C-alpha positions, 0 to 999 in steps of 0.5 A: 575665613575660619571656623571648625570644619563643616566637611562631610567624613568620607572613607578613603576606599571611596576615593582610591582603589587598589591596583594590582597589575602583575608584573615580573619577580624580584630577580627582573623587576625595576623597583621603586622605594617611598622615602619617609614623611612624605618625601616621594617616591623613587628608584630603588638601588635594589637590583637583587631578589628571589625569583619567587617573589611577585612584583606589581606595575605601577603607574604614574599618578598613583598614589602609594604607601608602605605597609612597613614604615606607614607610622613614618610618613611613607606616602607618595604620588608615583612620578611619570618618569618611574611609570612600569616600574614594580613593588611587592603588595608591601607597597600598594598602589591605588587609582584615584576613582572619587572626587579627590585631588591626588596633590591635596589627598596626599599632603592630608595623609602625610600629616603625623596627625593622620598616620599616627591613628594607625599606631594601635592598629598595625599588625606586627611586632614593635619593629615591623608594625605593618598597616594593611590596606583595609584598615586604611581604607576604611579610614575617614577624612573630612573632605572639602569640595574639589575646588577648595581641595585644590586651592589648598593644594595650591596655597600649600605648593607655593610655600613648598616652591618656596622651600625647595628654590631656598633649599637650592639656593643654600646648597648653590651658595655652600659649593661656590664658596668651597670652590672658591676657596679651593682654587686659591689653594689650588693656584698656589699648589706649587709654592704651599709647605704642607704640615699635619694637623697634629703639628700645629696643636693638640686636641682635648677630650671630654666627658659626661658628668655624673647623670646621678648626682643632680647637681651636676645638670643644674648650671649655665655651662653649655655642654657640647654634644654632636647633636648641638653641632649644626652651624659655623658658631656655638654659644648655646645647647641642649644641656648645660651643666655646673661650673664644678661638673664643668671644671672635673671634664675640662673647659674650653674658651671662645674661639675653640674649634669642636669637631665631633669624633664619635656618632653615625652623623660621620657616615655623612658629615664631619661636623665642627664649630667654634665656640663663642663662649666657655663651654664644655663637651661630651666625649664624642666631640674633640676640642683643638688647642692650636699653637701660635701659627694655626688660627682656629676659624681657618683650621676650621675653613680648612676642615669644611672645604676637604669634609670628602677626603676626612670621610674617607678617613672614618672607621667603623668601631666594632659596636657598629658606630662610627669614629674619626681616629685621633692618629689619622686626624693628626696625621691629615695634610694642613698648609703652612700659612702666616697667621695673617693669611689665614686670616685674609681666607677666613675673612673671604669665606665669612661673606658666604658664612653670613649668607649662609646663615641669613638664608637658613634662617629665612628657610627655617621660617618657610618651613614652620609657616609650612607646617602651621598653614598645613594644619589650618587649611587641611583640618578646615579650621582655616578656610581660603576666601572664595574668590581664591576657591573660585579660580579653581571652578569652571564657567558652569561652576564646577571643580575645574 
């Protein structure tokens, strides 16, 4: 059943109460931190701190948020294994005292449509806006009956469980594929001959067309930037440029390997892709032009399975961003294989790529379903059938 919510408005302060159990100080406390965008409460890696800073003990099942990162969705429920950990008052924690399901409450406040309302009431500078406890507790929520809260939380939890399982499956497939390819080379390590990437071809540099010239950005030539490189192949980009602009900065043909060589993404990954169309690319990306002995798809595969080693070659530029020096890239070792053997290994890996692409598409669909379902259920525009809600009542008709 759907329709506008008729749920009563209730102050958050009637549902939760701040907890202030005095703990230790900053030099000895086992500390918690809250991840952004509703991704939960975790142990902090911070082991230092001032003895003058007061910490407070937090208990499993309490709700917590970050005053500083409330506008970034830093909310969570403290898990059992972190019972007894501590935070300062900048990460306040609360006991549930009203007729509210903790899971439903967290899903409700972790929506951007909820925490975005504090944008103009937060205290502090633009870079340090804090949402005080009294402001948070004074906010009102539309509260459905407790049984309906639990039914909504269960429905959304089922989708979230499917998302989590799919993410694990994607990681497993990726790790298995990498292990299989690595084992192939490990078995042949005594007979393999080795060379350097720089001897297998050359790298082309890209650029950015003049932004002041409108005609440069009115075209159909894909212009590849690091933000576009998210899959093994690429056929379209966020920005397109004109034919003339592309000729000025350089065009590469389908089948070209494109590699990110500058940007903060290099702190954790070394993205690459194979173009399936003619395209241009910006200065943070390089394109590989191979000689006859190297297949671009094989080189991409080799870079993928050795990403952990490539990350060791990344350096930090003077202005703080990350870069992959060309001399280190060219010096990176690569096995010498015949084109036929390269094709065989790429074909072996392709089945894994196809499965990964399928699972990632399914994951994207699940995430879209989760967002849409949350918007409708938590706002009351979509109501669950009475039969489902009834499962969350006991025999006396009260919420179980």
